[in-house]
LUMVOMAR-894673 format. One line per 2 residues: number of its first residue (from 1); their letters; for each residue x, y negated, z negated of C-alpha. Coordinates in Angstrom, 3 decimals, always signed. Example, Ala and Ser with C-alpha at 12.3 -4.5 7.8 and 13.67 -1.06 7.14 Angstrom:
1	AS	+12.300,+4.500,-7.800  +13.670,+1.060,-7.140
end
This chain:
1	MP	-4.872,-4.142,-19.354  -5.672,-7.519,-17.699
3	LK	-6.616,-7.567,-14.033  -3.924,-8.804,-11.688
5	FP	-3.322,-9.133,-7.989  -0.864,-6.264,-7.444
7	YP	+1.566,-7.974,-5.063  +3.968,-10.905,-5.519
9	EK	+1.991,-13.076,-3.118  -1.099,-12.968,-0.941
11	RE	-0.940,-12.922,+2.830  -2.630,-15.858,+4.572
13	NQ	-5.577,-13.845,+5.851  -5.835,-11.921,+2.594
15	DK	-6.220,-15.127,+0.643  -9.027,-16.264,+2.953
17	MI	-10.719,-12.895,+2.518  -10.511,-13.056,-1.273
19	QK	-11.973,-16.558,-1.330  -14.821,-15.515,+0.966
21	VE	-15.662,-12.440,-1.111  -15.698,-14.489,-4.333
23	EC	-17.884,-17.147,-2.709  -20.434,-14.622,-1.391
25	IK	-20.661,-12.786,-4.726  -21.092,-16.085,-6.574
27	NR	-23.957,-17.046,-4.244  -25.433,-13.492,-4.223
29	KN	-24.900,-13.161,-0.487  -23.875,-10.169,+1.602
31	LL	-20.718,-10.262,+3.715  -19.569,-8.505,+6.896
33	VH	-15.777,-8.394,+7.310  -13.956,-7.494,+10.518
35	AP	-10.280,-7.113,+9.566  -7.791,-5.120,+11.659
37	TG	-5.283,-2.749,+10.066  -2.504,-4.391,+8.062
39	IG	-4.415,-7.310,+6.549  -4.978,-5.432,+3.292
41	KT	-8.771,-5.045,+3.279  -8.995,-2.695,+0.305
43	VG	-7.214,-4.910,-2.211  -8.542,-8.053,-0.503
45	VL	-12.087,-6.996,-1.334  -11.684,-4.832,-4.455
47	YP	-9.679,-7.395,-6.429  -12.176,-10.293,-6.158
49	AI	-15.130,-7.902,-6.537  -13.821,-6.471,-9.832
51	KS	-12.807,-9.938,-11.042  -16.334,-11.227,-10.356
53	AS	-17.938,-8.112,-11.847  -15.978,-8.604,-15.074
55	KL	-17.204,-12.201,-15.403  -20.822,-11.395,-14.537
57	GL	-21.179,-8.045,-16.312  -21.725,-6.107,-13.065
59	NV	-20.670,-2.738,-11.649  -18.731,-2.119,-8.440
61	FF	-19.382,+0.730,-6.011  -16.683,+1.480,-3.430
63	LT	-18.247,+3.741,-0.792  -16.374,+5.628,+1.930
65	PR	-17.332,+8.146,+4.645  -14.354,+10.458,+3.965
67	HS	-12.848,+11.974,+0.829  -9.328,+11.083,+1.984
69	QH	-10.218,+7.381,+1.877  -11.038,+7.614,-1.837
71	LI	-7.331,+7.932,-2.626  -6.484,+4.524,-1.133
73	AL	-9.124,+2.888,-3.326  -7.914,+4.748,-6.437
75	ET	-4.290,+3.714,-5.888  -5.401,+0.111,-5.420
77	LK	-7.407,+0.239,-8.666  -4.351,+1.473,-10.540
79	KI	-2.277,-1.415,-9.203  -4.970,-3.959,-10.054
81	GE	-5.133,-2.633,-13.602  -8.775,-1.502,-13.693
83	TK	-8.918,+1.638,-15.832  -12.681,+1.949,-16.198
85	AV	-13.158,+3.723,-12.891  -14.289,+7.171,-11.716
87	DI	-14.057,+8.979,-8.408  -17.094,+11.030,-7.412
89	IG	-17.431,+13.199,-4.314  -20.288,+15.502,-3.313
91	KR	-21.326,+18.008,-5.952  -20.771,+20.909,-3.547
93	WL	-17.051,+20.088,-3.218  -16.595,+19.935,-6.978
95	CH	-18.392,+23.184,-7.789  -16.262,+25.971,-9.290
97	YF	-18.402,+28.519,-7.494  -17.518,+28.877,-3.805
99	YD	-20.451,+27.837,-1.597  -18.542,+26.517,+1.403
101	DL	-20.974,+28.045,+3.923  -24.039,+26.350,+2.411
103	GQ	-25.362,+23.064,+3.755  -25.955,+20.153,+1.383
105	SD	-29.702,+20.773,+0.978  -29.308,+24.522,+0.420
107	FQ	-26.575,+23.905,-2.131  -28.641,+21.318,-3.979
109	EL	-31.591,+23.698,-4.248  -29.366,+26.493,-5.522
111	CN	-27.679,+24.168,-8.036  -31.032,+22.943,-9.381
113	YL	-32.260,+26.519,-9.746  -29.135,+27.690,-11.594
115	KK	-29.323,+24.743,-13.999  -33.042,+25.174,-14.625
117	EE	-32.667,+28.884,-15.336  -29.528,+28.259,-17.431
119	KC	-27.492,+30.525,-15.143  -24.588,+28.115,-14.537
121	EF	-21.919,+28.753,-17.175  -20.145,+25.482,-16.371
123	YN	-23.264,+23.344,-16.813  -24.235,+25.229,-19.977
125	KI	-20.945,+24.214,-21.646  -21.850,+20.539,-21.264
127	FR	-25.377,+20.593,-22.674  -26.853,+22.598,-25.528
129	KG	-30.561,+22.128,-26.242  -30.481,+18.945,-24.203
131	EL	-27.611,+17.435,-26.195  -23.984,+16.878,-25.190
133	TE	-21.601,+19.407,-26.712  -18.599,+18.172,-28.689
135	DA	-16.263,+19.813,-26.172  -17.928,+17.881,-23.342
137	KN	-17.654,+14.592,-25.260  -13.940,+15.186,-25.785
139	KI	-13.433,+16.026,-22.105  -15.209,+12.818,-21.046
141	KE	-12.949,+10.789,-23.349  -9.888,+12.548,-21.947
143	IS	-10.602,+11.858,-18.280  -11.733,+8.292,-18.997
145	KE	-8.267,+7.299,-20.248  -6.811,+7.067,-16.739
147	IL	-7.877,+6.835,-13.121  -8.061,+10.343,-11.697
149	SS	-9.138,+11.642,-8.320  -12.131,+13.980,-8.307
151	EE	-9.793,+16.857,-7.427  -7.638,+16.087,-10.479
153	VK	-10.751,+16.042,-12.652  -11.825,+19.393,-11.212
155	KK	-8.500,+20.903,-12.303  -8.904,+19.458,-15.801
157	CK	-12.507,+20.707,-16.106  -12.021,+24.441,-15.615
159	EF	-14.684,+25.251,-18.216  -17.138,+22.475,-17.259
161	CP	-19.078,+21.296,-14.216  -16.765,+18.518,-12.904
163	YE	-19.647,+16.681,-11.214  -21.652,+16.403,-14.441
165	IL	-18.560,+15.318,-16.402  -17.795,+12.623,-13.818
167	CL	-21.371,+11.329,-13.847  -21.282,+11.108,-17.638
169	AA	-17.930,+9.284,-17.460  -19.396,+6.934,-14.844
171	KR	-21.888,+5.618,-17.406  -19.068,+3.742,-19.156
173	SV	-17.165,+2.800,-15.986  -16.997,-0.530,-14.146
175	VV	-16.022,+0.933,-10.760  -17.429,+4.025,-9.079
177	VA	-15.663,+5.306,-5.957  -18.158,+7.509,-4.124
179	DY	-19.452,+8.698,-0.741  -22.022,+6.954,+1.459
181	FH	-24.768,+9.421,+0.636  -24.638,+8.723,-3.113
183	LF	-26.363,+5.384,-2.494  -27.690,+5.584,+1.055
185	NP	-29.358,+8.995,+0.985  -32.953,+8.153,-0.006
187	FV	-33.379,+11.663,-1.483  -30.312,+11.229,-3.728
189	SE	-29.714,+7.577,-4.613  -32.474,+6.995,-7.172
191	TF	-31.584,+10.129,-9.132  -27.853,+9.404,-8.900
193	LA	-28.200,+5.832,-10.161  -30.366,+6.950,-13.068
195	KI	-27.876,+9.710,-13.891  -24.942,+7.290,-14.189
197	NK	-27.076,+4.531,-15.766  -26.495,+1.910,-13.051
199	RL	-28.888,-0.447,-11.247  -28.573,-1.763,-7.704
201	EE	-29.370,-5.335,-8.698  -26.458,-5.235,-11.155
203	SI	-24.010,-3.785,-8.637  -21.555,-5.120,-6.086
205	II	-21.343,-2.595,-3.242  -18.265,-2.341,-1.015
207	VD	-18.790,-0.267,+2.131  -15.500,+0.872,+3.677
209	EA	-15.307,+1.857,+7.370  -18.731,+0.230,+7.720
211	HQ	-18.817,+0.811,+11.487  -19.655,+4.440,+10.639
213	LP	-22.620,+3.620,+8.405  -25.364,+3.297,+11.086
215	GR	-24.647,+6.791,+12.456  -24.277,+8.339,+9.001
217	AI	-27.525,+6.715,+7.826  -29.466,+8.158,+10.761
219	DL	-28.031,+11.624,+10.144  -29.062,+11.530,+6.469
221	IS	-32.779,+11.568,+7.310  -32.712,+13.516,+10.574
223	SK	-33.307,+17.272,+10.697  -33.736,+20.174,+13.089
225	LT	-35.303,+23.615,+13.250  -33.826,+26.416,+15.362
227	TF	-35.010,+29.821,+16.505  -32.136,+31.243,+14.440
229	VL	-33.609,+29.799,+11.208  -37.134,+30.961,+12.135
231	NN	-36.014,+34.513,+12.872  -34.104,+34.671,+9.596
233	AI	-37.088,+33.266,+7.693  -39.240,+36.058,+9.170
235	NE	-36.714,+38.723,+8.144  -36.401,+37.163,+4.694
237	AK	-40.176,+37.283,+4.169  -40.512,+40.865,+5.458
239	DL	-38.694,+42.230,+2.411  -40.864,+40.280,-0.022
241	NR	-44.283,+39.813,+1.609  -44.711,+41.593,+4.920
243	EF	-48.131,+40.052,+5.574  -46.811,+36.545,+5.119
245	SL	-43.909,+37.266,+7.478  -46.542,+37.695,+10.217
247	DI	-47.700,+34.111,+9.598  -44.145,+32.823,+10.115
249	DN	-43.883,+34.955,+13.252  -47.128,+33.415,+14.562
251	FR	-45.647,+29.984,+13.933  -42.535,+31.017,+15.893
253	LG	-44.667,+32.290,+18.783  -46.565,+28.998,+18.770
255	IE	-43.293,+27.047,+19.014  -42.142,+29.215,+21.918
257	EI	-45.437,+28.665,+23.749  -45.148,+24.900,+23.287
259	AR	-41.564,+25.107,+24.562  -42.576,+27.006,+27.703
261	NK	-45.373,+24.546,+28.450  -43.255,+21.488,+27.756
263	LG	-39.931,+22.428,+29.261  -40.599,+24.190,+32.545
265	FN	-37.201,+24.046,+34.271  -35.891,+21.277,+31.979
267	DE	-33.686,+21.774,+28.946  -35.427,+19.197,+26.766
269	AY	-38.740,+17.380,+26.442  -40.515,+15.019,+24.078
271	ID	-43.027,+16.560,+21.699  -45.755,+14.784,+19.722
273	KE	-45.905,+15.001,+15.959  -49.503,+16.279,+16.124
275	EI	-48.592,+19.278,+18.266  -46.696,+20.869,+15.386
277	VS	-49.243,+19.645,+12.829  -52.038,+21.309,+14.877
279	LL	-50.026,+24.525,+15.033  -49.672,+24.441,+11.236
281	NS	-53.410,+23.827,+10.860  -54.115,+26.982,+12.886
283	LP	-52.283,+29.043,+10.245  -53.652,+30.020,+6.816
285	SE	-54.073,+26.977,+4.547  -51.585,+28.353,+2.027
287	FM	-48.763,+28.622,+4.601  -46.569,+25.880,+3.083
289	HG	-47.184,+27.206,-0.423  -46.226,+30.681,+0.805
291	LQ	-42.864,+29.385,+2.054  -42.181,+27.943,-1.400
293	EI	-43.081,+31.221,-3.089  -40.719,+33.200,-0.843
295	SD	-37.963,+30.636,-1.530  -38.430,+31.052,-5.282
297	LV	-38.344,+34.849,-5.012  -35.117,+34.676,-2.979
299	RE	-33.514,+32.548,-5.701  -34.662,+34.980,-8.396
301	EG	-32.918,+37.779,-6.500  -29.678,+35.814,-6.841
303	KE	-29.270,+34.959,-3.157  -27.509,+31.716,-2.346
305	RS	-29.594,+30.629,+0.624  -33.271,+30.788,+1.568
307	YC	-34.250,+30.339,+5.219  -37.895,+29.911,+4.197
309	SG	-36.783,+26.971,+2.087  -35.026,+25.450,+5.110
311	LL	-38.180,+25.888,+7.204  -40.271,+24.288,+4.461
313	RF	-37.940,+21.264,+4.210  -38.094,+20.702,+7.954
315	LE	-41.897,+20.886,+8.052  -42.224,+18.469,+5.134
317	NW	-39.889,+16.033,+6.916  -41.878,+16.439,+10.143
319	IN	-45.219,+15.768,+8.440  -43.869,+12.727,+6.563
321	SD	-42.083,+11.185,+9.565  -43.373,+8.005,+11.216
323	EN	-42.988,+6.081,+14.465  -39.309,+5.435,+13.725
325	FV	-38.422,+9.008,+14.659  -38.127,+10.697,+18.037
327	RI	-39.238,+14.325,+18.339  -37.594,+16.538,+20.947
329	IK	-37.824,+20.224,+21.818  -34.772,+21.812,+23.465
331	RK	-33.779,+25.041,+25.123  -30.238,+26.115,+24.232
333	ET	-27.940,+28.900,+25.314  -26.252,+30.444,+22.264
335	KY	-24.323,+33.594,+21.427  -27.693,+35.014,+20.333
337	GK	-29.227,+34.325,+23.757  -31.762,+31.659,+24.726
339	QF	-33.092,+29.770,+21.738  -35.299,+26.774,+21.066
341	EL	-34.599,+23.812,+18.828  -36.976,+21.251,+17.374
343	KL	-35.200,+17.981,+16.607  -36.506,+15.217,+14.371
345	KA	-34.146,+12.288,+14.918  -34.309,+8.987,+13.041
347	LL	-33.824,+5.909,+15.218  -33.414,+2.927,+12.892
349	PE	-30.552,+3.045,+10.373  -31.938,-0.087,+8.687
351	KV	-34.819,+2.007,+7.321  -32.215,+3.780,+5.175
353	TS	-29.714,+1.003,+4.484  -31.578,-2.298,+4.289
355	DV	-33.172,-1.943,+0.845  -29.930,-0.720,-0.747
357	IN	-27.863,-3.543,+0.754  -30.338,-6.328,+0.078
359	NS	-31.370,-5.182,-3.406  -27.777,-5.107,-4.626
361	YS	-26.209,-8.139,-6.291  -23.964,-8.438,-3.233
363	TI	-22.814,-5.992,-0.554  -19.526,-6.337,+1.349
365	LM	-19.295,-4.304,+4.565  -15.782,-4.053,+5.966
367	SA	-13.979,-2.316,+8.811  -11.111,-2.752,+11.241
369	TL	-13.659,-2.298,+14.053  -16.806,-4.158,+13.010
371	QP	-17.503,-6.006,+16.229  -19.896,-7.376,+17.272
373	LE	-20.694,-8.364,+13.673  -24.234,-9.396,+14.614
375	MY	-24.948,-5.883,+15.915  -24.039,-4.266,+12.596
377	AN	-26.050,-6.847,+10.656  -29.060,-6.013,+12.836
379	LL	-28.680,-2.237,+12.788  -28.174,-2.115,+9.015
381	GV	-30.916,-4.635,+8.272  -28.572,-7.009,+6.413
383	RN	-30.257,-10.231,+5.252  -28.862,-13.353,+3.581
385	YE	-25.370,-12.700,+4.890  -22.197,-14.354,+6.113
387	TI	-19.441,-13.009,+8.359  -15.700,-13.371,+8.583
389	SF	-13.380,-12.045,+11.275  -9.599,-11.808,+11.439
391	KS	-7.062,-11.069,+14.148  -4.272,-8.546,+13.744
393	IF	-1.329,-9.784,+11.691  +1.162,-7.498,+13.428
395	PP	+3.577,-9.118,+15.899  +1.792,-9.149,+19.288
397	EN	+5.067,-8.341,+21.048  +5.135,-4.947,+19.267
399	RL	+2.152,-3.708,+21.220  +1.688,-3.568,+24.966
401	NL	-2.045,-3.467,+25.807  -2.834,-2.426,+29.342
403	IA	-6.101,-1.888,+31.166  -5.434,+0.406,+34.117
405	PI	-8.442,+0.447,+36.491  -6.911,+3.211,+38.624
407	AT	-9.105,+6.077,+37.427  -12.635,+6.561,+36.138
409	TK	-14.691,+8.995,+34.099  -17.879,+7.713,+35.733
411	FS	-20.082,+10.765,+36.201  -20.864,+10.103,+39.864
413	KR	-17.118,+10.126,+40.684  -16.119,+13.176,+38.655
415	GD	-14.600,+16.173,+40.371  -11.290,+17.936,+40.900
417	AQ	-9.808,+14.933,+42.719  -10.460,+12.655,+39.723
419	YN	-9.265,+15.232,+37.152  -6.063,+15.646,+39.158
421	NY	-5.722,+11.854,+39.371  -5.876,+11.566,+35.565
423	AK	-3.322,+14.364,+35.185  -0.827,+12.672,+37.531
425	II	-1.222,+9.249,+35.893  -0.836,+10.681,+32.379
427	VK	+2.362,+12.526,+33.314  +3.807,+9.463,+35.030
429	IF	+3.140,+7.304,+31.958  +4.420,+10.013,+29.598
431	EV	+7.731,+10.332,+31.442  +8.350,+6.568,+31.300
433	VN	+7.398,+6.329,+27.624  +9.804,+9.180,+26.872
435	GN	+8.258,+9.797,+23.454  +5.225,+11.227,+21.695
437	TA	+2.043,+10.258,+23.498  -1.570,+10.834,+22.413
439	VF	-4.334,+11.030,+24.997  -7.944,+10.717,+23.834
441	FP	-10.638,+11.899,+26.252  -14.404,+11.268,+26.225
443	SY	-15.189,+14.985,+25.787  -13.642,+18.439,+25.426
445	YF	-14.952,+19.299,+28.878  -13.087,+16.400,+30.502
447	LN	-9.968,+17.168,+28.441  -9.913,+20.779,+29.612
449	KV	-10.499,+19.856,+33.233  -7.536,+17.447,+33.243
451	HD	-5.419,+19.972,+31.342  -5.942,+22.507,+34.133
453	FL	-4.063,+20.221,+36.554  -0.970,+19.732,+34.373
455	RG	+2.261,+21.562,+34.996  +3.322,+24.274,+32.560
457	DL	+6.604,+22.832,+31.285  +4.964,+20.033,+29.286
459	NI	+4.781,+20.417,+25.509  +1.056,+19.834,+24.855
461	FR	-0.777,+20.045,+21.528  -4.458,+20.416,+22.360
463	ET	-7.443,+19.798,+20.097  -10.294,+22.300,+20.420
465	PE	-13.633,+22.381,+18.542  -12.765,+25.820,+17.103
467	LT	-9.704,+24.659,+15.145  -9.890,+25.190,+11.392
469	KE	-8.828,+22.462,+8.966  -5.542,+24.278,+8.362
471	QK	-4.893,+24.686,+12.098  -5.521,+20.970,+12.674
473	TN	-3.074,+20.069,+9.900  -0.392,+22.363,+11.328
475	LL	-0.938,+21.101,+14.874  -0.625,+17.473,+13.752
477	RQ	+2.506,+18.193,+11.713  +4.193,+19.911,+14.642
479	FI	+3.305,+17.036,+16.972  +4.634,+14.380,+14.553
481	NS	+7.878,+16.324,+14.065  +8.446,+16.632,+17.800
483	EK	+10.137,+13.897,+19.804  +8.540,+14.129,+23.224
485	SL	+5.138,+15.829,+23.251  +1.588,+15.195,+24.364
487	LF	-1.354,+15.325,+21.969  -4.675,+15.897,+23.733
489	GV	-7.711,+14.991,+21.656  -11.198,+13.560,+22.007
491	QS	-12.568,+10.201,+20.935  -14.430,+10.555,+17.609
493	GS	-12.606,+13.855,+17.129  -10.148,+15.045,+14.491
495	FD	-7.051,+13.020,+15.391  -8.230,+9.541,+16.380
497	QG	-9.618,+8.370,+13.016  -8.338,+8.362,+9.445
499	ID	-4.892,+9.666,+10.450  -1.540,+7.898,+10.321
501	FP	+1.474,+8.805,+12.425  +4.424,+7.960,+10.126
503	NN	+7.740,+6.362,+11.097  +6.432,+5.161,+14.441
505	SL	+6.259,+8.792,+15.628  +3.552,+7.836,+18.151
507	KC	+4.926,+5.751,+21.025  +1.916,+5.598,+23.304
509	II	-1.860,+6.064,+23.272  -3.882,+6.599,+26.411
511	IA	-7.648,+6.137,+26.173  -8.573,+8.389,+29.087
513	GV	-12.088,+7.210,+29.855  -15.169,+5.734,+28.225
515	AL	-16.895,+8.070,+25.739  -20.454,+7.098,+26.591
517	AT	-23.251,+9.016,+24.888  -24.886,+11.806,+26.875
519	PD	-27.814,+10.179,+28.731  -30.338,+12.554,+27.172
521	LE	-33.768,+11.898,+25.648  -32.258,+11.025,+22.287
523	TK	-30.046,+8.322,+23.824  -32.948,+7.048,+25.936
525	SL	-35.104,+6.791,+22.816  -32.389,+4.843,+20.983
527	ID	-32.056,+2.434,+23.914  -35.845,+1.891,+24.022
529	CY	-36.014,+1.455,+20.242  -33.140,-1.037,+20.116
531	NK	-34.609,-2.960,+23.043  -37.885,-3.241,+21.179
533	NY	-36.327,-4.246,+17.850  -33.236,-6.215,+18.864
535	GK	-33.517,-6.876,+22.590  -30.169,-5.162,+23.209
537	GM	-30.844,-1.493,+23.829  -28.087,-0.684,+26.324
539	EY	-25.490,-2.650,+24.380  -26.294,-1.316,+20.888
541	AY	-27.093,+2.288,+21.774  -24.826,+2.984,+24.729
543	IY	-22.039,+0.558,+25.636  -20.756,-0.865,+22.326
545	PA	-20.511,+2.497,+20.489  -18.382,+3.897,+23.328
547	IQ	-15.986,+0.941,+23.243  -15.799,+1.184,+19.454
549	KA	-14.586,+4.769,+19.814  -11.846,+3.596,+22.178
551	IQ	-10.764,+0.800,+19.810  -10.754,+3.178,+16.847
553	AS	-8.558,+5.649,+18.733  -6.163,+2.919,+19.908
555	GR	-5.567,+1.865,+16.302  -3.592,+5.033,+15.517
557	AI	-0.434,+3.622,+17.114  +0.302,+0.454,+15.145
559	RS	-0.019,+0.982,+11.383  +2.743,-1.322,+10.145
561	ER	+4.542,-4.469,+11.267  +7.551,-2.354,+12.308
563	DK	+5.633,+0.011,+14.601  +5.856,-0.514,+18.348
565	AV	+3.651,+1.222,+20.905  +1.911,+1.105,+24.248
567	VI	-1.881,+1.349,+24.455  -3.453,+2.041,+27.828
569	YL	-7.184,+1.918,+28.556  -7.364,+4.188,+31.583
571	DE	-10.752,+3.607,+33.218  -12.023,+0.951,+35.614
573	RF	-15.044,+0.317,+33.372  -12.894,-1.287,+30.679
575	LW	-12.751,-4.306,+33.013  -16.534,-4.652,+33.200
577	RN	-17.865,-7.726,+31.377  -20.123,-5.890,+28.882
579	YR	-17.221,-3.660,+27.881  -14.658,-6.463,+27.570
581	LV	-16.833,-8.364,+25.062  -16.094,-5.774,+22.375
583	LS	-12.390,-5.725,+23.266  -11.998,-9.432,+22.504
585	GE	-9.241,-10.408,+20.096  -6.439,-8.482,+21.805
587	NF	-4.142,-9.621,+24.609  -4.676,-7.347,+27.585
589	KV	-2.885,-7.126,+30.858  -4.527,-5.500,+33.864
591	SR	-2.124,-3.134,+35.568  -2.450,-0.858,+38.583
593	EP	+1.032,+0.495,+37.944  +1.199,+0.825,+34.143
595	WK	+4.466,+2.803,+34.283  +6.222,-0.268,+35.735
597	DI	+4.854,-2.552,+33.009  +6.015,-0.054,+30.388
599	EE	+9.535,-0.003,+31.869  +9.698,-3.813,+31.813
601	WK	+8.374,-3.945,+28.229  +10.909,-1.356,+27.065
603	FR	+13.699,-3.277,+28.802  +12.705,-6.530,+27.036
605	EK	+12.606,-4.650,+23.722  +16.105,-3.295,+24.337
607	IS	+17.479,-6.765,+25.137  +15.746,-8.175,+22.050
609	IE	+17.333,-5.538,+19.793  +20.809,-6.066,+21.286
611	N	+20.543,-9.827,+20.718
end
């Protein structure tokens, strides 16, 4: 089937995007694209990328941070007419065994063990004596005939490991839709590329929702060790080698002594790399080897998880870490009592992303909130690049943007008076809007404090950190199906990203405060690091990320050219110069009585409809 642009005509901005993508691929340059919702980013980038790949004999990777975003790419591929495509998600989510409570590293270790010992029935049906079985070959041919989601492939591969089948199918594919970590996790990417027979220098990489990549990249190589893991490692070793369990206990006691000396009355403190290395050197020389032996014995007993293995991974990461990490020891109150936590936090995302981006044939990074573009180029270590930025194509009269400097979440001004102030303003706005209104707070704590001052007759759907996936889905459905309700959520929570409110069911969004990072040692270290490397520590590590969260949340309201909504930034700090820089591109009105502006806007809308 020949490739085709799937719509009768291209939008003006879409055409410019396509031309820019083709130009950058032709010249082997990278591209950063800021394109608000509605422009058609996915097809505007995928179509020229696949077209160029076909001419040049290249592959295309479409990477996303969420599984739900894979489906948009797959539907676009079907419309374009590209059939040589596969959708791959994390191996853990495709496994027929149920290991939902295992982390990625624990699952990977278990998977490797089961394959090595030939104990996975699904893997064994794909390979026999190192060769592909005929049944596996037939299954690969079957799923390669059409574009299927990874979940659809899982249903069709009831006798096989879906992940292995997909990787084998990917060898003959042009497009691979995958997750960030498939290429950006340094512990995964090399093996993954070899497995699917692809090379970076022969690949065009498209990074969707690229504003999330710096944070995801840092998380991929960061790790932590808790008292909970240490205690479980001790108990695990007791059953297998009681003498060795005493060595782990001595290590735990050493950590607790360091914590007491470092922390005093504080909850966190910096810790030097050598302090833990010296503690390890005081233990028997075979300590690390002993952890590996216990891990192997645990696997042989058929247990899914080894805490000794988790301890070993952390220590290896600690020993191999360099000056681009911050090391912090914390005291935490948990349901198990007071515990300590060692945190090894990466600081520079470019250490993870730069080589992948710059060694590819061309990388296109796109998002509806990729401003300032220079910041993302710096943080991700993008070289030899160009940028392009678009304004929203939706009618500006369909959205009323207000900055209301009549409240603040500034820490020095917090208290019952301010929480009550937010509650009164929210209710006043809600009553004038007379329709579904979402309020996104900077934290659950602030949300709950404001909630305490609201009257009981309001229909409020409230996000809490304890909600299960099913509970979140039900809560959202009930809110959308209501006509006049409040949705209380947090910025960077479950309801402000990756969710659409159909049929203009959301009439108003209130950004109730600036979601600045907690000013802890980790944030301070990021600010210092970004000052040293980019000269913009406060902006890159503190101010801009908070404004990005607000912009991302505000984008839930207008998802089509027919949607109409009010967006209110309710905090005096949104007027400050450093904050306004990131909000450029939208028409804002400053209002000390937003309810009056909403009434006037609604009246003009009514007159417009009648005429």
